[in-house]
C-alpha positions as CSV (number, residue, x, y, z in Angstrom):
1,M,20.8,27.2,15.6
2,T,22.0,30.1,13.4
3,P,19.7,31.7,10.8
4,D,21.8,30.1,8.0
5,Q,21.4,26.7,9.6
6,E,17.6,27.3,9.9
7,T,17.4,28.4,6.3
8,G,19.5,25.4,5.1
9,G,17.4,23.0,7.1
10,Q,14.2,24.5,5.8
11,A,15.6,24.3,2.2
12,A,16.4,20.6,2.8
13,V,12.9,19.8,4.1
14,T,11.5,21.7,1.1
15,A,13.7,19.6,-1.2
16,V,12.4,16.4,0.4
17,A,8.8,17.6,0.1
18,D,9.3,18.5,-3.5
19,S,10.8,15.1,-4.2
20,V,7.9,13.3,-2.6
21,R,5.5,15.4,-4.7
22,D,7.4,14.5,-7.8
23,L,7.3,10.8,-6.9
24,V,3.5,11.0,-6.4
25,R,3.1,12.7,-9.7
26,A,5.3,10.0,-11.4
27,V,3.2,7.2,-9.9
28,R,0.0,9.0,-11.0
29,K,1.4,9.3,-14.5
30,S,2.3,5.6,-14.6
31,K,-1.3,4.7,-13.5
32,A,-2.6,7.0,-16.2
33,R,-0.4,5.3,-18.8
34,M,-1.7,1.9,-17.6
35,T,-5.3,3.1,-17.9
36,A,-4.7,4.4,-21.4
37,D,-3.2,1.1,-22.2
38,G,-6.4,-0.7,-21.2
39,R,-5.3,-1.7,-17.7
40,D,-6.7,-0.1,-14.6
41,D,-6.5,-0.2,-10.8
42,V,-9.0,-3.1,-10.5
43,E,-6.2,-5.5,-11.3
44,S,-3.9,-3.7,-8.8
45,A,-6.6,-3.8,-6.1
46,T,-7.2,-7.5,-6.6
47,H,-3.5,-8.2,-6.3
48,T,-3.4,-6.2,-3.1
49,V,-6.1,-8.5,-1.7
50,L,-4.2,-11.6,-2.9
51,H,-0.9,-10.2,-1.4
52,M,-2.6,-9.5,2.0
53,V,-4.0,-13.1,2.2
54,A,-0.5,-14.4,1.1
55,A,1.1,-12.3,3.9
56,G,-1.5,-12.9,6.6
57,G,-2.7,-16.4,5.8
58,P,-6.4,-17.4,5.7
59,M,-8.6,-14.6,7.1
60,R,-12.2,-13.4,7.3
61,A,-13.3,-10.9,4.7
62,S,-13.8,-8.3,7.5
63,E,-10.2,-8.7,8.6
64,L,-9.0,-8.5,5.0
65,A,-11.0,-5.3,4.6
66,G,-9.3,-3.8,7.6
67,S,-5.9,-4.9,6.3
68,V,-6.4,-3.2,2.9
69,H,-8.2,-0.2,4.4
70,S,-11.3,-0.7,2.3
71,D,-14.9,-1.3,3.1
72,L,-16.3,-4.8,3.6
73,S,-18.6,-4.6,0.6
74,T,-15.8,-3.7,-1.8
75,V,-13.5,-6.5,-0.5
76,S,-16.4,-9.0,-0.5
77,R,-17.0,-8.2,-4.2
78,Q,-13.3,-8.5,-5.0
79,A,-13.0,-11.7,-3.1
80,A,-16.0,-13.2,-4.9
81,G,-14.3,-12.5,-8.2
82,L,-11.1,-14.0,-7.0
83,V,-12.9,-17.1,-5.8
84,A,-14.7,-17.4,-9.2
85,D,-11.3,-17.0,-10.9
86,G,-9.9,-19.8,-8.7
87,L,-7.3,-17.6,-7.0
88,L,-9.0,-17.7,-3.6
89,E,-11.1,-20.3,-1.9
90,R,-13.5,-20.1,1.1
91,R,-12.7,-22.4,4.0
92,A,-14.7,-23.0,7.2
93,D,-13.4,-21.0,10.1
94,P,-12.2,-23.6,12.6
95,V,-13.1,-21.2,15.5
96,D,-16.6,-20.4,14.2
97,G,-18.0,-22.9,11.7
98,R,-20.7,-20.4,10.6
99,A,-18.0,-18.0,9.2
100,S,-15.5,-18.6,6.4
101,L,-11.9,-17.7,5.8
102,L,-10.4,-16.6,2.5
103,A,-7.3,-18.6,1.6
104,L,-5.0,-18.6,-1.5
105,T,-5.3,-21.5,-3.9
106,A,-2.3,-22.9,-5.7
107,A,-3.2,-20.6,-8.6
108,G,-3.5,-17.7,-6.2
109,E,0.0,-18.4,-4.9
110,A,1.4,-18.6,-8.4
111,A,-0.3,-15.2,-9.3
112,V,1.2,-13.6,-6.2
113,A,4.7,-15.0,-7.0
114,A,4.4,-13.8,-10.6
115,R,3.4,-10.3,-9.6
116,E,6.2,-10.2,-7.0
117,A,8.8,-11.3,-9.6
118,S,7.5,-8.6,-12.0
119,R,7.6,-5.9,-9.4
120,V,11.2,-6.8,-8.4
121,A,12.2,-6.9,-12.1
122,F,10.7,-3.5,-12.6
123,F,12.5,-2.0,-9.6
124,A,15.8,-3.7,-10.7
125,R,15.5,-1.7,-13.9
126,V,14.6,1.5,-12.1
127,L,17.6,1.1,-9.7
128,D,20.1,-0.1,-12.4
129,G,23.5,1.3,-11.7
130,W,23.0,2.0,-8.0
131,T,25.6,0.4,-5.7
132,E,24.5,-2.1,-3.1
133,G,25.4,0.3,-0.4
134,D,23.2,3.1,-2.0
135,L,20.3,0.6,-2.3
136,R,20.6,-0.4,1.3
137,Q,20.8,3.2,2.5
138,F,17.9,4.2,0.3
139,A,15.8,1.3,1.6
140,S,16.6,2.1,5.2
141,M,15.8,5.8,4.7
142,M,12.6,5.1,2.9
143,T,11.5,2.8,5.7
144,Q,12.2,5.4,8.2
145,F,10.5,8.1,6.1
146,T,7.4,6.0,5.5
147,A,7.0,5.2,9.2
148,S,7.4,8.8,10.2
149,Y,5.1,10.0,7.5
150,D,2.4,7.6,8.6
151,Q,2.7,8.4,12.3
152,V,2.8,12.2,11.7
153,H,-0.1,12.1,9.2
154,A,-2.3,10.1,11.6
155,A,-1.5,12.6,14.4
156,V,-2.3,15.7,12.2
157,I,-5.6,14.2,11.1
158,A,-6.5,13.4,14.7
159,E,-5.5,17.0,15.7
160,Q,-7.6,18.5,12.9
161,A,-10.6,16.3,13.8
162,Q,-10.3,17.4,17.5
163,Q,-10.0,21.1,16.5
164,A,-13.1,20.8,14.3
165,Q,-15.0,19.1,17.1
166,Q,-14.0,21.9,19.5
167,E,-15.1,24.6,17.0
168,R,-18.4,22.9,16.5
169,A,-18.9,22.8,20.3
170,E,-18.2,26.5,20.7
């Protein structure tokens, strides 16, 4: 690789890193606007719980907590609220009758469908004017980027933890 190619490649990586930083900032600003408007992440978090149950089917609260990367007490509190609101229901676990599964009610299914329709409509506005080919390419590249990001980030965190452990042992 020539020095010019190295410099060009590094500039391209920097451009991607800058774009991701800008995207994260835009998402944070949108959340700040929602909070200022009287909405907050509680609604978003409960919709995440509903979406996971919709995608995975009835599940125990512990499985749900793992799916949304949250602690069991937080998910149990959210689930209790969703049960009280009639969006989730508790069913006996057919494998272990002492345990219960969280399942969507008809109202929960309607809430998930409405949220999904709203999300798609929002992104249709964001992506207005893009060609179908550009959309497909972007989706493919975002999928590839997200998978790589997740894999590399997990590896870096594991490496840092191992390094810290070695330093403590010395």
